[in-house]
MMTF fields as JSON, N, C-alpha, C and O atoms, coordinates in Angstrom:
{
  "mmtfVersion": "1.0.0",
  "mmtfProducer": "UNKNOWN",
  "numBonds": 251,
  "numAtoms": 252,
  "numGroups": 63,
  "numChains": 1,
  "numModels": 1,
  "chainsPerModel": [1],
  "groupsPerChain": [63],
  "chainIdList": ["A"],
  "bondAtomList": [4, 2, 8, 6, 12, 10, 16, 14, 20, 18, 24, 22, 28, 26, 32, 30, 36, 34, 40, 38, 44, 42, 48, 46, 52, 50, 56, 54, 60, 58, 64, 62, 68, 66, 72, 70, 76, 74, 80, 78, 84, 82, 88, 86, 92, 90, 96, 94, 100, 98, 104, 102, 108, 106, 112, 110, 116, 114, 120, 118, 124, 122, 128, 126, 132, 130, 136, 134, 140, 138, 144, 142, 148, 146, 152, 150, 156, 154, 160, 158, 164, 162, 168, 166, 172, 170, 176, 174, 180, 178, 184, 182, 188, 186, 192, 190, 196, 194, 200, 198, 204, 202, 208, 206, 212, 210, 216, 214, 220, 218, 224, 222, 228, 226, 232, 230, 236, 234, 240, 238, 244, 242, 248, 246],
  "bondOrderList": [1, 1, 1, 1, 1, 1, 1, 1, 1, 1, 1, 1, 1, 1, 1, 1, 1, 1, 1, 1, 1, 1, 1, 1, 1, 1, 1, 1, 1, 1, 1, 1, 1, 1, 1, 1, 1, 1, 1, 1, 1, 1, 1, 1, 1, 1, 1, 1, 1, 1, 1, 1, 1, 1, 1, 1, 1, 1, 1, 1, 1, 1],
  "groupList": [{"groupName": "MET", "atomNameList": ["N", "CA", "C", "O"], "elementList": ["N", "C", "C", "O"], "formalChargeList": [0, 0, 0, 0], "bondAtomList": [1, 0, 2, 1, 3, 2], "bondOrderList": [1, 1, 2], "singleLetterCode": "M", "chemCompType": "L-PEPTIDE LINKING"}, {"groupName": "SER", "atomNameList": ["N", "CA", "C", "O"], "elementList": ["N", "C", "C", "O"], "formalChargeList": [0, 0, 0, 0], "bondAtomList": [1, 0, 2, 1, 3, 2], "bondOrderList": [1, 1, 2], "singleLetterCode": "S", "chemCompType": "L-PEPTIDE LINKING"}, {"groupName": "GLU", "atomNameList": ["N", "CA", "C", "O"], "elementList": ["N", "C", "C", "O"], "formalChargeList": [0, 0, 0, 0], "bondAtomList": [1, 0, 2, 1, 3, 2], "bondOrderList": [1, 1, 2], "singleLetterCode": "E", "chemCompType": "L-PEPTIDE LINKING"}, {"groupName": "PRO", "atomNameList": ["N", "CA", "C", "O"], "elementList": ["N", "C", "C", "O"], "formalChargeList": [0, 0, 0, 0], "bondAtomList": [1, 0, 2, 1, 3, 2], "bondOrderList": [1, 1, 2], "singleLetterCode": "P", "chemCompType": "L-PEPTIDE LINKING"}, {"groupName": "VAL", "atomNameList": ["N", "CA", "C", "O"], "elementList": ["N", "C", "C", "O"], "formalChargeList": [0, 0, 0, 0], "bondAtomList": [1, 0, 2, 1, 3, 2], "bondOrderList": [1, 1, 2], "singleLetterCode": "V", "chemCompType": "L-PEPTIDE LINKING"}, {"groupName": "THR", "atomNameList": ["N", "CA", "C", "O"], "elementList": ["N", "C", "C", "O"], "formalChargeList": [0, 0, 0, 0], "bondAtomList": [1, 0, 2, 1, 3, 2], "bondOrderList": [1, 1, 2], "singleLetterCode": "T", "chemCompType": "L-PEPTIDE LINKING"}, {"groupName": "ILE", "atomNameList": ["N", "CA", "C", "O"], "elementList": ["N", "C", "C", "O"], "formalChargeList": [0, 0, 0, 0], "bondAtomList": [1, 0, 2, 1, 3, 2], "bondOrderList": [1, 1, 2], "singleLetterCode": "I", "chemCompType": "L-PEPTIDE LINKING"}, {"groupName": "LEU", "atomNameList": ["N", "CA", "C", "O"], "elementList": ["N", "C", "C", "O"], "formalChargeList": [0, 0, 0, 0], "bondAtomList": [1, 0, 2, 1, 3, 2], "bondOrderList": [1, 1, 2], "singleLetterCode": "L", "chemCompType": "L-PEPTIDE LINKING"}, {"groupName": "ALA", "atomNameList": ["N", "CA", "C", "O"], "elementList": ["N", "C", "C", "O"], "formalChargeList": [0, 0, 0, 0], "bondAtomList": [1, 0, 2, 1, 3, 2], "bondOrderList": [1, 1, 2], "singleLetterCode": "A", "chemCompType": "L-PEPTIDE LINKING"}, {"groupName": "LYS", "atomNameList": ["N", "CA", "C", "O"], "elementList": ["N", "C", "C", "O"], "formalChargeList": [0, 0, 0, 0], "bondAtomList": [1, 0, 2, 1, 3, 2], "bondOrderList": [1, 1, 2], "singleLetterCode": "K", "chemCompType": "L-PEPTIDE LINKING"}, {"groupName": "ARG", "atomNameList": ["N", "CA", "C", "O"], "elementList": ["N", "C", "C", "O"], "formalChargeList": [0, 0, 0, 0], "bondAtomList": [1, 0, 2, 1, 3, 2], "bondOrderList": [1, 1, 2], "singleLetterCode": "R", "chemCompType": "L-PEPTIDE LINKING"}, {"groupName": "ASP", "atomNameList": ["N", "CA", "C", "O"], "elementList": ["N", "C", "C", "O"], "formalChargeList": [0, 0, 0, 0], "bondAtomList": [1, 0, 2, 1, 3, 2], "bondOrderList": [1, 1, 2], "singleLetterCode": "D", "chemCompType": "L-PEPTIDE LINKING"}, {"groupName": "TYR", "atomNameList": ["N", "CA", "C", "O"], "elementList": ["N", "C", "C", "O"], "formalChargeList": [0, 0, 0, 0], "bondAtomList": [1, 0, 2, 1, 3, 2], "bondOrderList": [1, 1, 2], "singleLetterCode": "Y", "chemCompType": "L-PEPTIDE LINKING"}, {"groupName": "GLY", "atomNameList": ["N", "CA", "C", "O"], "elementList": ["N", "C", "C", "O"], "formalChargeList": [0, 0, 0, 0], "bondAtomList": [1, 0, 2, 1, 3, 2], "bondOrderList": [1, 1, 2], "singleLetterCode": "G", "chemCompType": "PEPTIDE LINKING"}, {"groupName": "GLN", "atomNameList": ["N", "CA", "C", "O"], "elementList": ["N", "C", "C", "O"], "formalChargeList": [0, 0, 0, 0], "bondAtomList": [1, 0, 2, 1, 3, 2], "bondOrderList": [1, 1, 2], "singleLetterCode": "Q", "chemCompType": "L-PEPTIDE LINKING"}],
  "groupTypeList": [0, 1, 2, 3, 4, 2, 5, 6, 2, 4, 6, 1, 4, 7, 8, 9, 7, 8, 2, 8, 2, 10, 11, 8, 10, 2, 7, 1, 5, 11, 2, 1, 12, 10, 8, 13, 14, 8, 8, 13, 7, 2, 7, 8, 14, 10, 6, 4, 10, 2, 7, 8, 13, 7, 3, 4, 2, 8, 11, 1, 1, 10, 4],
  "groupIdList": [1, 2, 3, 4, 5, 6, 7, 8, 9, 10, 11, 12, 13, 14, 15, 16, 17, 18, 19, 20, 21, 22, 23, 24, 25, 26, 27, 28, 29, 30, 31, 32, 33, 34, 35, 36, 37, 38, 39, 40, 41, 42, 43, 44, 45, 46, 47, 48, 49, 50, 51, 52, 53, 54, 55, 56, 57, 58, 59, 60, 61, 62, 63],
  "secStructList": [7, 7, 7, 7, 1, 7, 7, 7, 7, 2, 2, 2, 2, 2, 2, 2, 2, 2, 2, 2, 2, 2, 2, 2, 2, 2, 2, 2, 2, 7, 6, 6, 1, 7, 2, 2, 2, 2, 2, 2, 2, 2, 2, 2, 2, 2, 2, 2, 2, 2, 2, 6, 6, 7, 7, 7, 6, 6, 7, 6, 6, 7, 7],
  "xCoordList": [-30.956, -29.816, -28.544, -28.395, -27.638, -26.367, -25.391, -25.414, -24.548, -23.532, -22.24, -21.982, -21.424, -20.147, -19.264, -19.201, -18.596, -17.729, -16.471, -16.003, -15.931, -14.721, -14.7, -15.442, -13.864, -13.703, -12.295, -11.383, -12.138, -10.819, -10.511, -11.42, -9.257, -8.806, -8.782, -7.917, -9.715, -9.867, -8.636, -8.218, -8.059, -6.911, -5.749, -5.101, -5.478, -4.366, -4.661, -3.753, -5.919, -6.284, -6.118, -5.592, -6.565, -6.407, -4.936, -4.551, -4.121, -2.686, -2.051, -1.239, -2.411, -1.876, -2.364, -1.621, -3.603, -4.159, -3.427, -3.13, -3.138, -2.384, -0.974, -0.452, -0.364, 0.977, 0.953, 1.847, -0.057, -0.18, -0.38, 0.142, -1.126, -1.349, -0.038, 0.254, 0.751, 2.056, 2.974, 3.643, 2.995, 3.832, 3.416, 4.265, 2.113, 1.616, 2.043, 2.43, 1.974, 2.394, 3.89, 4.305, 4.69, 6.136, 6.447, 7.275, 5.782, 6.039, 5.604, 6.231, 4.539, 4.056, 5.026, 4.948, 5.941, 6.948, 8.269, 9.158, 8.411, 9.641, 9.526, 8.839, 10.209, 10.123, 10.668, 10.257, 11.576, 12.157, 11.187, 11.374, 10.18, 9.195, 8.058, 7.688, 7.521, 6.446, 5.248, 4.718, 4.818, 3.697, 2.414, 1.574, 2.26, 1.054, 0.896, -0.221, 2.007, 1.925, 1.493, 0.679, 2.026, 1.648, 0.182, -0.548, -0.247, -1.639, -2.57, -3.642, -2.156, -2.965, -3.092, -4.152, -2.012, -2.037, -2.973, -3.722, -2.923, -3.815, -5.276, -6.141, -5.549, -6.909, -7.407, -8.548, -6.562, -6.945, -7.248, -8.195, -6.443, -6.648, -7.999, -8.724, -8.341, -9.634, -10.789, -11.78, -10.658, -11.729, -11.964, -13.108, -10.888, -11.013, -11.678, -12.564, -11.255, -11.865, -13.354, -14.161, -13.72, -15.13, -15.953, -17.031, -15.449, -16.182, -16.318, -17.302, -15.321, -15.358, -16.133, -16.32, -16.588, -17.328, -16.441, -16.911, -15.155, -14.211, -14.078, -14.344, -13.669, -13.506, -12.407, -11.359, -12.673, -11.682, -11.112, -11.742, -9.909, -9.296, -8.508, -7.862, -8.572, -7.794, -7.904, -6.898, -9.122, -9.366, -9.942, -10.978, -9.296, -9.814, -9.626, -10.3, -8.723, -8.474, -9.225, -8.724, -10.392, -11.208, -11.529, -11.817, -11.484, -11.796, -13.224, -13.716],
  "yCoordList": [-61.998, -61.486, -62.174, -62.561, -62.317, -62.95, -61.917, -60.746, -62.379, -61.51, -61.622, -62.655, -60.564, -60.641, -61.75, -61.957, -62.446, -63.543, -63.018, -63.584, -61.937, -61.369, -59.878, -59.373, -59.193, -57.762, -57.504, -58.304, -56.386, -56.023, -54.592, -53.794, -54.278, -52.921, -52.184, -52.438, -51.284, -50.589, -49.757, -49.726, -49.095, -48.235, -49.04, -48.593, -50.207, -51.01, -51.526, -51.614, -51.869, -52.331, -51.195, -51.408, -49.994, -48.849, -48.507, -48.132, -48.634, -48.369, -49.371, -48.99, -50.64, -51.655, -51.431, -51.648, -51.001, -50.709, -49.54, -49.583, -48.507, -47.358, -47.781, -47.319, -48.65, -49.149, -49.947, -49.804, -50.777, -51.569, -50.656, -50.923, -49.594, -48.639, -47.953, -47.805, -47.535, -46.917, -47.906, -47.553, -49.148, -50.169, -50.4, -50.54, -50.438, -50.662, -49.527, -49.761, -48.308, -47.16, -47.235, -46.979, -47.581, -47.702, -48.827, -48.664, -49.965, -51.108, -50.817, -51.289, -50.046, -49.77, -48.9, -48.852, -48.21, -47.402, -48.153, -47.673, -49.309, -50.102, -51.072, -52.09, -50.738, -51.553, -52.964, -53.879, -53.154, -54.481, -55.428, -56.645, -54.876, -55.7, -56.02, -55.184, -57.177, -57.558, -56.652, -56.514, -56.037, -55.099, -55.778, -55.14, -57.038, -57.759, -57.849, -57.788, -57.995, -58.082, -56.749, -56.722, -55.655, -54.337, -54.058, -53.539, -54.399, -54.182, -55.03, -54.574, -56.262, -57.131, -56.585, -56.687, -56.004, -55.417, -54.204, -54.017, -53.381, -52.225, -52.671, -52.083, -53.71, -54.216, -54.768, -54.517, -55.515, -56.059, -54.936, -55.02, -53.898, -52.748, -52.09, -51.732, -51.93, -51.328, -52.187, -51.678, -53.5, -54.413, -54.327, -54.257, -54.333, -54.248, -52.943, -52.933, -51.828, -50.534, -50.534, -50.059, -51.068, -51.091, -51.95, -51.543, -53.131, -54.03, -53.455, -53.711, -52.678, -52.076, -50.764, -50.159, -50.313, -49.066, -47.848, -46.791, -47.989, -46.884, -46.155, -46.739, -44.888, -44.164, -44.779, -45.192, -44.826, -45.324, -44.095, -43.508, -43.713, -42.463, -42.649, -43.676, -41.635, -41.604, -42.929, -43.55, -43.345, -44.669, -44.602, -45.209, -43.884, -43.726, -44.984, -45.153, -45.86, -47.087, -48.274, -49.398, -48.029, -49.062, -50.204, -49.987, -51.42, -52.606, -53.0, -53.977],
  "zCoordList": [8.355, 7.624, 8.07, 9.229, 7.132, 7.481, 8.03, 7.653, 8.917, 9.516, 8.715, 8.098, 8.72, 8.004, 8.567, 9.779, 7.683, 8.086, 8.762, 9.751, 8.224, 8.801, 8.537, 7.695, 9.247, 9.015, 8.494, 8.7, 7.823, 7.321, 7.722, 7.951, 7.805, 8.085, 6.756, 5.918, 6.563, 5.29, 4.95, 3.793, 5.919, 5.65, 5.075, 4.129, 5.626, 5.111, 3.711, 2.884, 3.43, 2.095, 1.085, -0.007, 1.446, 0.547, 0.322, -0.785, 1.353, 1.206, 0.246, -0.597, 0.367, -0.534, -1.964, -2.921, -2.099, -3.411, -4.066, -5.26, -3.298, -3.812, -4.215, -5.229, -3.43, -3.75, -5.051, -5.885, -5.221, -6.454, -7.662, -8.744, -7.472, -8.56, -8.95, -10.137, -7.962, -8.242, -8.965, -9.936, -8.476, -9.107, -10.558, -11.438, -10.802, -12.163, -13.078, -14.222, -12.582, -13.401, -13.706, -14.836, -12.716, -12.931, -13.91, -14.806, -13.74, -14.617, -16.051, -16.999, -16.211, -17.561, -18.348, -19.576, -17.664, -18.363, -18.537, -19.24, -17.917, -18.008, -19.184, -19.1, -20.282, -21.495, -21.312, -22.026, -20.377, -20.184, -19.474, -19.488, -18.871, -18.166, -19.122, -19.946, -19.024, -19.939, -19.777, -18.675, -20.851, -20.837, -20.365, -19.731, -20.663, -20.257, -18.754, -18.242, -18.038, -16.585, -15.986, -15.063, -16.495, -15.994, -16.307, -15.463, -17.512, -17.89, -17.022, -16.624, -16.731, -15.881, -14.47, -13.853, -13.958, -12.631, -12.595, -11.636, -13.65, -13.72, -13.796, -13.147, -14.59, -14.711, -13.384, -12.994, -12.69, -11.387, -10.402, -9.62, -10.45, -9.564, -9.854, -8.925, -11.133, -11.493, -11.02, -10.496, -11.208, -10.796, -9.293, -8.845, -8.517, -7.064, -6.663, -5.808, -7.281, -6.965, -7.279, -6.48, -8.444, -8.837, -7.88, -7.449, -7.55, -6.662, -5.255, -4.561, -4.845, -3.514, -3.509, -2.453, -4.691, -4.763, -4.583, -4.162, -4.899, -4.758, -6.096, -7.146, -6.068, -7.329, -8.19, -7.694, -9.472, -10.42, -11.106, -11.985, -10.692, -11.138, -12.418, -12.629, -13.271, -14.516, -15.256, -15.6, -15.492, -16.037, -17.449, -17.722, -18.333, -19.681, -20.527, -21.543, -20.118, -20.889, -20.298, -20.304, -19.802, -19.158, -20.09, -21.267, -19.575, -20.376, -20.1, -20.664]
}
């Protein structure tokens, strides 16, 4: 079996993920900001959660 190449601090990754989610929600309500960028950030957040096996909360607009 192969050994992990590196380790990560899960708590810091989850904190950054939560921050990105908050930012995406704020940006999605800001009409002056390009809607595509906010949508892309939300999609990236969902992908990371799914790949990490984390719950995808309030995700009714799943792509």
